[in-house]
N, CA, C and O atoms as CSV, one atom per row, in Angstrom:
chain,resi,resn,atom,element,x,y,z
A,1,MET,N,N,0.679,-1.183,0.438
A,1,MET,CA,C,-0.090,-0.025,0.197
A,1,MET,C,C,0.668,1.349,-0.524
A,1,MET,O,O,1.854,1.304,-0.199
A,2,LYS,N,N,0.551,1.868,-0.895
A,2,LYS,CA,C,1.718,3.512,-1.133
A,2,LYS,C,C,1.360,4.402,-0.158
A,2,LYS,O,O,0.149,4.503,0.039
A,3,ALA,N,N,2.015,5.000,0.433
A,3,ALA,CA,C,1.769,5.923,1.605
A,3,ALA,C,C,1.000,7.255,0.717
A,3,ALA,O,O,1.090,7.559,-0.473
A,4,LYS,N,N,0.392,7.746,1.601
A,4,LYS,CA,C,-0.291,9.173,1.144
A,4,LYS,C,C,0.809,10.268,1.068
A,4,LYS,O,O,1.702,10.216,1.913
A,5,GLN,N,N,0.826,11.084,0.295
A,5,GLN,CA,C,1.790,12.359,0.608
A,5,GLN,C,C,1.308,13.353,1.419
A,5,GLN,O,O,0.140,13.742,1.425
A,6,SER,N,N,2.287,13.807,2.170
A,6,SER,CA,C,1.974,14.455,3.890
A,6,SER,C,C,1.398,15.730,3.802
A,6,SER,O,O,0.678,16.255,4.652
A,7,LYS,N,N,1.858,16.336,2.413
A,7,LYS,CA,C,1.545,17.599,1.950
A,7,LYS,C,C,1.255,17.729,0.859
A,7,LYS,O,O,1.949,17.368,-0.091
A,8,ALA,N,N,-0.371,18.542,0.759
A,8,ALA,CA,C,-0.668,18.826,-0.459
A,8,ALA,C,C,0.036,19.752,-1.297
A,8,ALA,O,O,0.997,20.378,-0.851
A,9,GLN,N,N,-0.382,19.893,-2.524
A,9,GLN,CA,C,0.419,20.275,-3.396
A,9,GLN,C,C,0.144,22.190,-3.318
A,9,GLN,O,O,-1.020,22.591,-3.338
A,10,PRO,N,N,1.354,23.251,-3.229
A,10,PRO,CA,C,1.139,24.401,-2.625
A,10,PRO,C,C,-0.243,24.770,-4.258
A,10,PRO,O,O,-0.240,24.418,-5.438
A,11,ARG,N,N,-1.219,25.633,-3.388
A,11,ARG,CA,C,-2.185,26.679,-4.682
A,11,ARG,C,C,-1.264,26.707,-6.011
A,11,ARG,O,O,-1.218,26.175,-7.121
A,12,SER,N,N,-0.404,27.854,-5.056
A,12,SER,CA,C,0.584,28.834,-6.192
A,12,SER,C,C,1.286,27.823,-6.885
A,12,SER,O,O,2.048,28.400,-7.661
A,13,GLU,N,N,1.403,26.605,-6.986
A,13,GLU,CA,C,2.145,25.936,-7.888
A,13,GLU,C,C,1.048,25.119,-8.794
A,13,GLU,O,O,1.279,24.983,-9.995
A,14,ARG,N,N,-0.147,24.575,-8.217
A,14,ARG,CA,C,-1.000,24.030,-9.241
A,14,ARG,C,C,-1.564,25.530,-10.218
A,14,ARG,O,O,-1.699,25.400,-11.435
A,15,ILE,N,N,-1.863,26.935,-9.523
A,15,ILE,CA,C,-2.336,28.177,-10.443
A,15,ILE,C,C,-0.942,27.901,-11.787
A,15,ILE,O,O,-1.173,27.570,-12.950
A,16,LEU,N,N,0.233,28.116,-11.279
A,16,LEU,CA,C,1.575,28.003,-12.412
A,16,LEU,C,C,1.404,26.826,-13.417
A,16,LEU,O,O,1.882,26.776,-14.550
A,17,ARG,N,N,0.756,26.035,-12.896
A,17,ARG,CA,C,0.871,24.671,-13.814
A,17,ARG,C,C,-0.326,24.657,-15.118
A,17,ARG,O,O,-0.189,24.416,-16.317
A,18,GLN,N,N,-1.333,24.966,-14.435
A,18,GLN,CA,C,-2.337,25.425,-15.082
A,18,GLN,C,C,-2.246,26.768,-15.861
A,18,GLN,O,O,-3.377,26.969,-16.304
A,19,ALA,N,N,-1.666,27.474,-16.117
A,19,ALA,CA,C,-1.819,29.273,-16.355
A,19,ALA,C,C,-1.056,28.936,-17.829
A,19,ALA,O,O,-0.978,29.826,-18.676
A,20,ALA,N,N,-0.622,27.886,-18.020
A,20,ALA,CA,C,-0.021,28.188,-19.191
A,20,ALA,C,C,-0.826,27.994,-20.872
A,20,ALA,O,O,-1.914,27.426,-20.964
A,21,CYS,N,N,-0.424,28.302,-21.544
A,21,CYS,CA,C,-1.260,28.284,-22.862
A,21,CYS,C,C,-1.236,26.694,-23.715
A,21,CYS,O,O,-0.246,26.122,-24.172
A,22,ALA,N,N,-2.341,26.346,-23.732
A,22,ALA,CA,C,-2.586,25.039,-23.898
A,22,ALA,C,C,-2.980,25.471,-25.470
A,22,ALA,O,O,-4.179,25.373,-25.728
A,23,CYS,N,N,-1.911,26.043,-26.789
A,23,CYS,CA,C,-2.663,25.925,-27.855
A,23,CYS,C,C,-1.761,25.058,-28.813
A,23,CYS,O,O,-2.340,24.506,-29.749
A,24,ALA,N,N,-0.781,24.931,-28.714
A,24,ALA,CA,C,-0.199,24.153,-29.959
A,24,ALA,C,C,1.045,22.981,-30.311
A,24,ALA,O,O,1.332,22.397,-31.356
A,25,THR,N,N,1.537,22.941,-29.142
A,25,THR,CA,C,2.580,21.598,-29.563
A,25,THR,C,C,2.265,21.023,-27.910
A,25,THR,O,O,1.801,21.578,-26.914
A,26,LYS,N,N,2.762,19.655,-28.188
A,26,LYS,CA,C,2.828,19.428,-26.797
A,26,LYS,C,C,4.120,19.398,-26.315
A,26,LYS,O,O,5.018,19.522,-27.148
A,27,ALA,N,N,4.511,19.214,-24.753
A,27,ALA,CA,C,6.300,19.333,-24.360
A,27,ALA,C,C,6.872,18.370,-24.897
A,27,ALA,O,O,6.427,17.229,-25.018
A,28,SER,N,N,8.118,18.876,-25.326
A,28,SER,CA,C,9.082,18.415,-25.675
A,28,SER,C,C,10.490,19.024,-25.677
A,28,SER,O,O,10.366,20.200,-25.334
A,29,ALA,N,N,11.745,18.736,-25.912
A,29,ALA,CA,C,12.824,19.530,-25.619
A,29,ALA,C,C,12.798,20.424,-26.942
A,29,ALA,O,O,12.879,21.647,-26.821
A,30,GLU,N,N,12.709,19.958,-27.942
A,30,GLU,CA,C,13.321,21.121,-28.904
A,30,GLU,C,C,11.645,19.930,-30.521
A,30,GLU,O,O,11.774,19.105,-31.425
A,31,PRO,N,N,10.760,20.486,-30.045
A,31,PRO,CA,C,9.408,19.930,-31.420
A,31,PRO,C,C,10.151,20.340,-32.644
A,31,PRO,O,O,10.778,21.393,-32.763
A,32,SER,N,N,10.018,19.380,-33.571
A,32,SER,CA,C,10.340,19.165,-34.701
A,32,SER,C,C,9.528,20.360,-35.596
A,32,SER,O,O,8.593,20.830,-34.947
A,33,PRO,N,N,9.667,20.870,-36.764
A,33,PRO,CA,C,8.638,21.859,-37.412
A,33,PRO,C,C,6.882,21.179,-37.594
A,33,PRO,O,O,5.749,21.653,-37.680
A,34,GLN,N,N,7.622,19.592,-37.581
A,34,GLN,CA,C,6.253,18.930,-37.875
A,34,GLN,C,C,5.421,18.432,-37.039
A,34,GLN,O,O,4.196,18.472,-37.154
A,35,ALA,N,N,6.133,17.859,-36.016
A,35,ALA,CA,C,5.598,17.393,-34.715
A,35,ALA,C,C,4.539,18.747,-33.931
A,35,ALA,O,O,3.651,18.631,-33.087
A,36,ILE,N,N,5.057,19.932,-34.589
A,36,ILE,CA,C,4.312,21.480,-33.988
A,36,ILE,C,C,3.082,21.783,-34.910
A,36,ILE,O,O,2.185,22.578,-34.629
A,37,LEU,N,N,3.168,21.050,-36.025
A,37,LEU,CA,C,2.158,21.074,-37.011
A,37,LEU,C,C,0.765,20.305,-36.852
A,37,LEU,O,O,-0.404,20.636,-37.053
A,38,ASP,N,N,1.658,18.632,-36.212
A,38,ASP,CA,C,0.400,17.438,-35.844
A,38,ASP,C,C,0.037,17.842,-34.485
A,38,ASP,O,O,-0.974,17.324,-34.009
A,39,GLU,N,N,0.818,18.837,-33.655
A,39,GLU,CA,C,-0.302,19.113,-32.465
A,39,GLU,C,C,-0.839,20.382,-32.362
A,39,GLU,O,O,-0.481,21.027,-31.377
A,40,ILE,N,N,-1.673,20.942,-33.198
A,40,ILE,CA,C,-2.313,21.979,-33.232
A,40,ILE,C,C,-3.788,21.891,-32.700
A,40,ILE,O,O,-4.560,21.021,-33.103
A,41,GLY,N,N,-4.172,22.947,-31.669
A,41,GLY,CA,C,-5.162,22.722,-31.388
A,41,GLY,C,C,-5.416,22.240,-29.796
A,41,GLY,O,O,-4.547,21.987,-28.962
A,42,PRO,N,N,-6.752,22.195,-29.648
A,42,PRO,CA,C,-7.351,22.088,-28.420
A,42,PRO,C,C,-6.537,20.600,-27.528
A,42,PRO,O,O,-6.622,19.466,-27.999
A,43,GLY,N,N,-5.849,20.884,-26.321
A,43,GLY,CA,C,-5.156,20.147,-25.730
A,43,GLY,C,C,-3.281,19.718,-25.601
A,43,GLY,O,O,-2.512,19.056,-24.904
A,44,ALA,N,N,-3.286,20.687,-26.886
A,44,ALA,CA,C,-1.794,20.033,-27.561
A,44,ALA,C,C,-1.194,21.534,-25.866
A,44,ALA,O,O,-1.950,22.091,-25.070
A,45,ARG,N,N,0.401,21.657,-25.991
A,45,ARG,CA,C,0.927,22.214,-25.053
A,45,ARG,C,C,1.344,23.524,-26.029
A,45,ARG,O,O,1.367,23.479,-27.259
A,46,ALA,N,N,1.727,24.919,-25.050
A,46,ALA,CA,C,2.298,26.012,-25.923
A,46,ALA,C,C,3.434,25.329,-26.471
A,46,ALA,O,O,3.766,24.222,-26.046
A,47,VAL,N,N,4.350,26.209,-27.836
A,47,VAL,CA,C,5.172,26.370,-28.314
A,47,VAL,C,C,6.525,27.275,-27.545
A,47,VAL,O,O,7.728,27.018,-27.583
A,48,GLY,N,N,5.843,28.338,-26.899
A,48,GLY,CA,C,6.549,29.339,-26.076
A,48,GLY,C,C,5.384,29.581,-25.117
A,48,GLY,O,O,4.225,29.219,-25.322
A,49,VAL,N,N,5.948,30.405,-23.774
A,49,VAL,CA,C,5.281,30.963,-22.947
A,49,VAL,C,C,6.134,32.207,-22.549
A,49,VAL,O,O,7.252,31.976,-22.089
A,50,ASP,N,N,5.672,33.673,-22.694
A,50,ASP,CA,C,6.210,34.544,-22.257
A,50,ASP,C,C,6.373,34.866,-20.734
A,50,ASP,O,O,5.362,35.112,-20.076
A,51,PRO,N,N,7.501,34.871,-20.203
A,51,PRO,CA,C,6.821,34.480,-19.141
A,51,PRO,C,C,6.524,36.168,-18.499
A,51,PRO,O,O,6.045,36.221,-17.367
A,52,ALA,N,N,6.763,37.279,-19.109
A,52,ALA,CA,C,6.296,38.381,-18.320
A,52,ALA,C,C,4.606,38.421,-18.643
A,52,ALA,O,O,3.880,38.926,-17.787
A,53,ILE,N,N,4.106,37.965,-19.693
A,53,ILE,CA,C,2.537,37.512,-20.064
A,53,ILE,C,C,2.167,36.536,-19.306
A,53,ILE,O,O,0.939,36.576,-19.233
A,54,LYS,N,N,2.812,35.218,-18.380
A,54,LYS,CA,C,2.202,34.569,-17.739
A,54,LYS,C,C,2.160,35.330,-16.339
A,54,LYS,O,O,1.127,35.278,-15.672
A,55,GLU,N,N,3.048,35.894,-15.978
A,55,GLU,CA,C,3.279,36.674,-14.809
A,55,GLU,C,C,1.986,37.640,-14.433
A,55,GLU,O,O,1.283,37.644,-13.422
A,56,THR,N,N,1.940,38.447,-15.610
A,56,THR,CA,C,0.734,39.355,-15.961
A,56,THR,C,C,-0.491,38.749,-15.838
A,56,THR,O,O,-1.211,39.199,-14.948
A,57,ASN,N,N,-0.873,37.928,-16.441
A,57,ASN,CA,C,-1.990,36.710,-16.466
A,57,ASN,C,C,-2.496,35.901,-14.890
A,57,ASN,O,O,-3.562,35.523,-14.405
A,58,LEU,N,N,-1.420,35.911,-14.584
A,58,LEU,CA,C,-1.554,34.935,-13.312
A,58,LEU,C,C,-1.761,35.870,-11.976
A,58,LEU,O,O,-2.235,35.471,-10.912
A,59,THR,N,N,-1.340,37.092,-12.240
A,59,THR,CA,C,-1.640,38.451,-11.351
A,59,THR,C,C,-3.465,38.955,-11.942
A,59,THR,O,O,-4.404,39.226,-11.194
A,60,HIS,N,N,-3.473,38.944,-13.043
A,60,HIS,CA,C,-5.085,39.415,-13.167
A,60,HIS,C,C,-5.899,38.491,-13.042
A,60,HIS,O,O,-7.078,38.838,-12.976
A,61,LEU,N,N,-5.542,36.787,-12.954
A,61,LEU,CA,C,-6.272,35.694,-12.592
A,61,LEU,C,C,-6.628,35.833,-10.999
A,61,LEU,O,O,-7.766,35.812,-10.532
A,62,ARG,N,N,-5.557,35.961,-10.358
A,62,ARG,CA,C,-5.603,36.163,-8.903
A,62,ARG,C,C,-6.788,37.403,-8.276
A,62,ARG,O,O,-7.442,37.445,-7.233
A,63,ARG,N,N,-6.702,38.192,-9.277
A,63,ARG,CA,C,-7.677,39.768,-8.647
A,63,ARG,C,C,-9.105,39.432,-9.214
A,63,ARG,O,O,-10.233,39.802,-8.888
A,64,ILE,N,N,-8.536,38.436,-10.365
A,64,ILE,CA,C,-10.440,38.473,-10.785
A,64,ILE,C,C,-10.901,37.145,-9.623
A,64,ILE,O,O,-12.077,37.174,-9.261
A,65,GLU,N,N,-10.213,36.271,-9.183
A,65,GLU,CA,C,-10.616,35.484,-7.815
A,65,GLU,C,C,-11.347,35.945,-7.327
A,65,GLU,O,O,-12.548,35.706,-7.207
A,66,GLY,N,N,-10.363,37.109,-6.766
A,66,GLY,CA,C,-10.809,37.640,-5.743
A,66,GLY,C,C,-12.234,38.662,-5.651
A,66,GLY,O,O,-12.955,38.883,-4.679
A,67,GLN,N,N,-12.307,39.098,-6.839
A,67,GLN,CA,C,-13.605,39.773,-7.139
A,67,GLN,C,C,-14.457,39.111,-7.470
A,67,GLN,O,O,-15.608,39.527,-7.343
A,68,VAL,N,N,-14.205,37.870,-8.000
A,68,VAL,CA,C,-15.716,36.830,-7.845
A,68,VAL,C,C,-16.217,36.240,-6.538
A,68,VAL,O,O,-17.144,35.442,-6.402
A,69,ARG,N,N,-15.432,36.779,-5.587
A,69,ARG,CA,C,-15.672,35.733,-4.152
A,69,ARG,C,C,-16.499,37.277,-3.744
A,69,ARG,O,O,-17.674,37.178,-3.393
A,70,GLY,N,N,-15.683,39.070,-3.816
A,70,GLY,CA,C,-16.373,39.870,-3.769
A,70,GLY,C,C,-18.155,39.974,-3.981
A,70,GLY,O,O,-18.988,40.274,-3.126
A,71,ILE,N,N,-18.405,39.554,-5.660
A,71,ILE,CA,C,-19.858,39.585,-6.105
A,71,ILE,C,C,-20.629,38.636,-5.320
A,71,ILE,O,O,-21.828,38.759,-5.066
A,72,ALA,N,N,-19.829,37.623,-4.927
A,72,ALA,CA,C,-20.842,36.210,-4.639
A,72,ALA,C,C,-21.217,36.596,-2.907
A,72,ALA,O,O,-22.135,36.102,-2.252
A,73,ALA,N,N,-20.064,37.759,-2.373
A,73,ALA,CA,C,-20.508,38.143,-1.012
A,73,ALA,C,C,-21.539,39.548,-0.944
A,73,ALA,O,O,-21.836,40.076,0.127
A,74,MET,N,N,-21.993,40.015,-2.211
A,74,MET,CA,C,-22.587,41.220,-2.556
A,74,MET,C,C,-23.808,40.872,-2.690
A,74,MET,O,O,-24.809,41.172,-2.039
A,75,VAL,N,N,-23.580,39.906,-4.009
A,75,VAL,CA,C,-24.831,38.695,-3.931
A,75,VAL,C,C,-25.628,38.602,-2.312
A,75,VAL,O,O,-26.650,39.265,-2.132
A,76,GLN,N,N,-25.265,38.046,-1.600
A,76,GLN,CA,C,-25.787,36.731,-0.334
A,76,GLN,C,C,-26.078,38.204,0.546
A,76,GLN,O,O,-26.963,38.256,1.401
A,77,ASP,N,N,-25.432,39.071,0.294
A,77,ASP,CA,C,-25.821,40.684,1.452
A,77,ASP,C,C,-26.920,41.249,0.603
A,77,ASP,O,O,-27.196,42.280,1.218
A,78,ASP,N,N,-27.499,41.212,-0.156
A,78,ASP,CA,C,-28.410,41.698,-1.095
A,78,ASP,C,C,-28.290,43.064,-1.378
A,78,ASP,O,O,-29.197,43.890,-1.283
A,79,ARG,N,N,-26.662,43.357,-1.872
A,79,ARG,CA,C,-26.414,44.510,-2.620
A,79,ARG,C,C,-26.922,44.946,-3.304
A,79,ARG,O,O,-27.856,44.236,-3.675
A,80,TYR,N,N,-26.832,46.317,-4.032
A,80,TYR,CA,C,-27.716,47.510,-4.987
A,80,TYR,C,C,-27.315,46.649,-5.908
A,80,TYR,O,O,-26.167,46.207,-5.910
A,81,CYS,N,N,-28.435,46.236,-7.006
A,81,CYS,CA,C,-28.159,45.823,-8.340
A,81,CYS,C,C,-26.767,46.592,-8.695
A,81,CYS,O,O,-25.627,46.275,-8.357
A,82,ALA,N,N,-27.170,47.617,-9.421
A,82,ALA,CA,C,-26.181,48.519,-10.142
A,82,ALA,C,C,-24.736,48.217,-9.421
A,82,ALA,O,O,-23.912,47.803,-10.236
A,83,ASP,N,N,-24.379,48.297,-8.449
A,83,ASP,CA,C,-23.374,48.029,-7.689
A,83,ASP,C,C,-22.585,46.958,-7.819
A,83,ASP,O,O,-21.396,47.201,-8.024
A,84,VAL,N,N,-23.070,45.331,-7.730
A,84,VAL,CA,C,-23.118,44.065,-8.486
A,84,VAL,C,C,-22.695,44.123,-10.176
A,84,VAL,O,O,-21.747,43.601,-10.762
A,85,ILE,N,N,-23.963,45.099,-10.752
A,85,ILE,CA,C,-23.598,44.956,-12.047
A,85,ILE,C,C,-21.755,45.203,-12.240
A,85,ILE,O,O,-20.826,44.454,-12.543
A,86,THR,N,N,-21.874,46.684,-11.877
A,86,THR,CA,C,-20.648,47.126,-12.067
A,86,THR,C,C,-19.660,46.065,-11.585
A,86,THR,O,O,-18.970,45.513,-12.442
A,87,GLN,N,N,-19.569,45.844,-10.753
A,87,GLN,CA,C,-17.992,44.501,-10.007
A,87,GLN,C,C,-18.568,43.593,-11.569
A,87,GLN,O,O,-17.493,43.299,-12.092
A,88,VAL,N,N,-19.316,43.231,-12.186
A,88,VAL,CA,C,-19.176,41.601,-12.952
A,88,VAL,C,C,-19.084,42.508,-14.215
A,88,VAL,O,O,-18.865,41.834,-15.221
A,89,MET,N,N,-19.190,43.871,-14.454
A,89,MET,CA,C,-18.169,44.126,-15.614
A,89,MET,C,C,-17.242,44.298,-15.308
A,89,MET,O,O,-16.688,43.435,-15.989
A,90,ALA,N,N,-16.170,44.930,-14.566
A,90,ALA,CA,C,-15.300,44.624,-14.019
A,90,ALA,C,C,-14.519,43.592,-14.104
A,90,ALA,O,O,-13.429,43.796,-14.640
A,91,VAL,N,N,-14.800,42.321,-13.656
A,91,VAL,CA,C,-14.260,41.155,-13.585
A,91,VAL,C,C,-14.353,40.880,-15.436
A,91,VAL,O,O,-13.303,40.642,-16.034
A,92,ARG,N,N,-15.659,40.943,-16.184
A,92,ARG,CA,C,-15.165,40.594,-17.511
A,92,ARG,C,C,-14.444,41.695,-18.289
A,92,ARG,O,O,-14.376,41.393,-19.481
A,93,GLU,N,N,-13.855,42.938,-17.987
A,93,GLU,CA,C,-12.826,43.612,-18.662
A,93,GLU,C,C,-11.175,42.796,-18.010
A,93,GLU,O,O,-10.096,42.988,-18.572
A,94,SER,N,N,-11.303,42.136,-17.078
A,94,SER,CA,C,-10.008,42.122,-16.517
A,94,SER,C,C,-9.998,40.580,-17.543
A,94,SER,O,O,-8.992,40.338,-18.211
A,95,LEU,N,N,-10.999,39.786,-17.565
A,95,LEU,CA,C,-10.985,38.510,-18.013
A,95,LEU,C,C,-10.467,38.571,-19.848
A,95,LEU,O,O,-9.727,37.804,-20.464
A,96,ASN,N,N,-11.246,39.861,-20.337
A,96,ASN,CA,C,-10.630,39.812,-21.454
A,96,ASN,C,C,-9.455,40.410,-21.621
A,96,ASN,O,O,-8.957,40.180,-22.723
A,97,SER,N,N,-8.672,41.278,-20.733
A,97,SER,CA,C,-7.212,41.337,-20.659
A,97,SER,C,C,-6.319,40.585,-20.588
A,97,SER,O,O,-5.191,40.693,-21.069
A,98,VAL,N,N,-6.926,39.465,-19.757
A,98,VAL,CA,C,-6.119,37.780,-20.010
A,98,VAL,C,C,-6.447,37.448,-21.349
A,98,VAL,O,O,-5.482,37.172,-22.062
A,99,ALA,N,N,-7.574,37.407,-21.864
A,99,ALA,CA,C,-7.414,36.834,-23.008
A,99,ALA,C,C,-6.715,37.483,-24.040
A,99,ALA,O,O,-5.970,36.801,-24.743
A,100,ARG,N,N,-6.806,38.421,-24.202
A,100,ARG,CA,C,-5.577,39.713,-25.318
A,100,ARG,C,C,-4.274,39.288,-24.801
A,100,ARG,O,O,-3.488,39.127,-25.735
A,101,ASN,N,N,-3.803,39.069,-23.755
A,101,ASN,CA,C,-2.359,38.580,-23.178
A,101,ASN,C,C,-2.439,37.116,-23.989
A,101,ASN,O,O,-1.503,36.628,-24.622
A,102,LEU,N,N,-3.426,36.679,-23.867
A,102,LEU,CA,C,-3.199,34.954,-23.943
A,102,LEU,C,C,-3.069,34.748,-25.538
A,102,LEU,O,O,-2.237,33.958,-25.985
A,103,MET,N,N,-3.994,35.550,-26.443
A,103,MET,CA,C,-3.505,36.147,-27.681
A,103,MET,C,C,-2.283,36.301,-28.421
A,103,MET,O,O,-1.761,35.613,-29.298
A,104,ARG,N,N,-1.966,37.337,-27.872
A,104,ARG,CA,C,-0.559,37.975,-27.810
A,104,ARG,C,C,0.727,37.068,-27.559
A,104,ARG,O,O,1.829,37.540,-27.837
A,105,ASN,N,N,0.619,35.779,-27.044
A,105,ASN,CA,C,1.438,34.960,-26.466
A,105,ASN,C,C,1.324,33.738,-27.688
A,105,ASN,O,O,2.332,33.094,-27.979
A,106,HIS,N,N,0.108,33.501,-28.321
A,106,HIS,CA,C,-0.675,32.291,-28.853
A,106,HIS,C,C,0.205,33.055,-30.321
A,106,HIS,O,O,1.072,32.437,-30.938
A,107,LEU,N,N,-0.171,34.266,-30.625
A,107,LEU,CA,C,0.535,34.952,-31.817
A,107,LEU,C,C,2.338,34.748,-31.734
A,107,LEU,O,O,3.204,34.201,-32.416
A,108,LYS,N,N,2.297,35.194,-31.025
A,108,LYS,CA,C,4.134,35.370,-31.070
A,108,LYS,C,C,4.757,34.082,-30.903
A,108,LYS,O,O,5.782,34.022,-31.581
A,109,HIS,N,N,4.531,33.078,-30.284
A,109,HIS,CA,C,5.047,31.760,-30.152
A,109,HIS,C,C,4.425,30.512,-30.707
A,109,HIS,O,O,5.266,29.753,-31.189
A,110,CYS,N,N,2.822,29.966,-30.794
A,110,CYS,CA,C,2.051,28.834,-31.125
A,110,CYS,C,C,1.909,29.377,-32.615
A,110,CYS,O,O,2.463,28.698,-33.480
A,111,ALA,N,N,1.151,30.657,-33.057
A,111,ALA,CA,C,0.821,30.517,-34.438
A,111,ALA,C,C,1.573,30.890,-35.585
A,111,ALA,O,O,1.178,30.646,-36.725
A,112,SER,N,N,2.751,31.532,-35.304
A,112,SER,CA,C,4.292,31.972,-35.515
A,112,SER,C,C,4.886,30.859,-35.963
A,112,SER,O,O,5.650,31.033,-36.912
A,113,GLU,N,N,4.795,30.067,-35.673
A,113,GLU,CA,C,5.552,28.680,-35.869
A,113,GLU,C,C,4.779,27.922,-37.027
A,113,GLU,O,O,5.314,27.620,-38.094
A,114,ALA,N,N,3.331,27.620,-36.666
A,114,ALA,CA,C,2.750,26.861,-37.701
A,114,ALA,C,C,2.401,27.923,-38.738
A,114,ALA,O,O,2.359,27.550,-39.910
A,115,LEU,N,N,2.165,29.098,-38.477
A,115,LEU,CA,C,2.164,29.527,-40.160
A,115,LEU,C,C,3.716,29.744,-41.255
A,115,LEU,O,O,3.852,30.073,-42.433
A,116,ARG,N,N,4.651,29.383,-40.203
A,116,ARG,CA,C,5.690,29.425,-41.067
A,116,ARG,C,C,5.840,28.262,-42.386
A,116,ARG,O,O,6.363,28.467,-43.481
A,117,ASP,N,N,5.169,26.928,-41.856
A,117,ASP,CA,C,5.300,25.926,-43.232
A,117,ASP,C,C,3.750,26.010,-43.867
A,117,ASP,O,O,2.767,26.432,-43.257
A,118,ALA,N,N,3.773,25.522,-45.193
A,118,ALA,CA,C,2.686,25.577,-46.201
A,118,ALA,C,C,2.157,24.624,-45.682
A,118,ALA,O,O,2.730,23.819,-44.947
A,119,GLY,N,N,0.825,24.600,-46.053
A,119,GLY,CA,C,0.134,23.326,-45.680
A,119,GLY,C,C,-0.931,22.847,-44.860
A,119,GLY,O,O,-1.592,23.849,-44.584
A,120,PRO,N,N,-1.548,21.654,-44.221
A,120,PRO,CA,C,-2.875,21.699,-43.459
A,120,PRO,C,C,-2.434,22.187,-41.806
A,120,PRO,O,O,-3.289,22.232,-40.922
A,121,GLY,N,N,-1.344,22.449,-41.620
A,121,GLY,CA,C,-1.212,22.754,-40.621
A,121,GLY,C,C,-1.273,24.467,-40.495
A,121,GLY,O,O,-1.906,25.027,-39.600
A,122,ARG,N,N,-0.747,24.958,-41.212
A,122,ARG,CA,C,-0.851,26.527,-41.510
A,122,ARG,C,C,-2.569,26.691,-41.629
A,122,ARG,O,O,-3.360,27.116,-40.787
A,123,ASP,N,N,-2.756,26.300,-42.694
A,123,ASP,CA,C,-4.430,26.389,-42.500
A,123,ASP,C,C,-4.986,25.858,-41.787
A,123,ASP,O,O,-6.125,26.215,-42.087
A,124,GLN,N,N,-5.127,24.940,-40.651
A,124,GLN,CA,C,-5.764,24.949,-39.384
A,124,GLN,C,C,-5.257,26.240,-38.628
A,124,GLN,O,O,-6.260,26.786,-38.169
A,125,MET,N,N,-4.627,26.638,-38.448
A,125,MET,CA,C,-3.888,27.341,-37.741
A,125,MET,C,C,-4.580,28.947,-38.116
A,125,MET,O,O,-5.068,29.698,-37.272
A,126,ILE,N,N,-4.478,29.210,-39.510
A,126,ILE,CA,C,-5.422,30.626,-39.781
A,126,ILE,C,C,-6.868,30.289,-39.245
A,126,ILE,O,O,-7.345,31.163,-38.521
A,127,GLU,N,N,-7.588,29.260,-39.455
A,127,GLU,CA,C,-8.758,29.068,-38.766
A,127,GLU,C,C,-8.947,29.223,-37.617
A,127,GLU,O,O,-9.944,29.893,-37.347
A,128,GLU,N,N,-8.084,28.682,-36.417
A,128,GLU,CA,C,-7.917,28.752,-35.186
A,128,GLU,C,C,-7.989,30.183,-34.855
A,128,GLU,O,O,-8.899,30.544,-34.109
A,129,ILE,N,N,-6.989,31.215,-35.398
A,129,ILE,CA,C,-7.345,32.781,-35.221
A,129,ILE,C,C,-7.992,33.140,-35.572
A,129,ILE,O,O,-8.329,34.136,-34.931
A,130,LEU,N,N,-8.634,32.942,-36.484
A,130,LEU,CA,C,-9.993,33.751,-37.473
A,130,LEU,C,C,-11.009,33.458,-36.014
A,130,LEU,O,O,-11.457,34.282,-35.217
A,131,ASP,N,N,-11.126,32.229,-36.037
A,131,ASP,CA,C,-12.290,31.503,-34.654
A,131,ASP,C,C,-12.090,32.165,-33.377
A,131,ASP,O,O,-13.106,32.561,-32.806
A,132,LEU,N,N,-10.744,32.392,-32.721
A,132,LEU,CA,C,-10.107,33.135,-31.136
A,132,LEU,C,C,-10.399,34.477,-31.838
A,132,LEU,O,O,-11.514,34.616,-31.335
A,133,SER,N,N,-10.295,35.295,-32.415
A,133,SER,CA,C,-10.306,36.859,-32.902
A,133,SER,C,C,-11.594,37.239,-33.068
A,133,SER,O,O,-11.874,38.438,-33.072
A,134,ALA,N,N,-12.734,36.090,-33.256
A,134,ALA,CA,C,-14.048,36.630,-33.510
A,134,ALA,C,C,-15.277,36.421,-31.720
A,134,ALA,O,O,-16.400,36.847,-31.451
A,135,LYS,N,N,-14.106,35.443,-30.813
A,135,LYS,CA,C,-14.383,35.275,-29.635
A,135,LYS,C,C,-14.451,36.357,-29.115
A,135,LYS,O,O,-15.405,37.034,-28.731
A,136,LEU,N,N,-12.574,36.615,-29.116
A,136,LEU,CA,C,-12.735,38.054,-28.770
A,136,LEU,C,C,-13.095,39.200,-28.840
A,136,LEU,O,O,-12.761,40.046,-28.010
A,137,SER,N,N,-13.854,39.435,-29.861
A,137,SER,CA,C,-14.379,40.945,-30.004
A,137,SER,C,C,-15.599,40.633,-29.576
A,137,SER,O,O,-16.223,41.655,-29.292
A,138,ARG,N,N,-16.533,39.126,-29.319
A,138,ARG,CA,C,-17.649,39.730,-28.783
A,138,ARG,C,C,-18.074,40.576,-27.624
A,138,ARG,O,O,-19.250,40.921,-27.511
């Protein structure tokens, strides 16, 4: 029988592991261009993650987490609807900021790699970028 770990994984480590962009390729030392093209889409791993963008996103996400808890408390306390709506809009804007940063990273690292080669991987990436752009503009 295996012994249970005495300490749970720290929350910050879980967040750091989950915050990486999951957009283009599965992790490997140096993926080949073909491996990158073969692994485009949901469930894949990022070609590269800009550390500054990642840290900015983690800061935004922690702030959003606190804002959402605050909104729940406002609803629980029957706070004035307009005040709650104002806070909801602030969270939406913060989430949009995170999405824009993720799109920036996606274009710099993941998409640029896939767009260099001709073929189905490039076409798939073009469609993905168009779909993401439409979602971001809503």
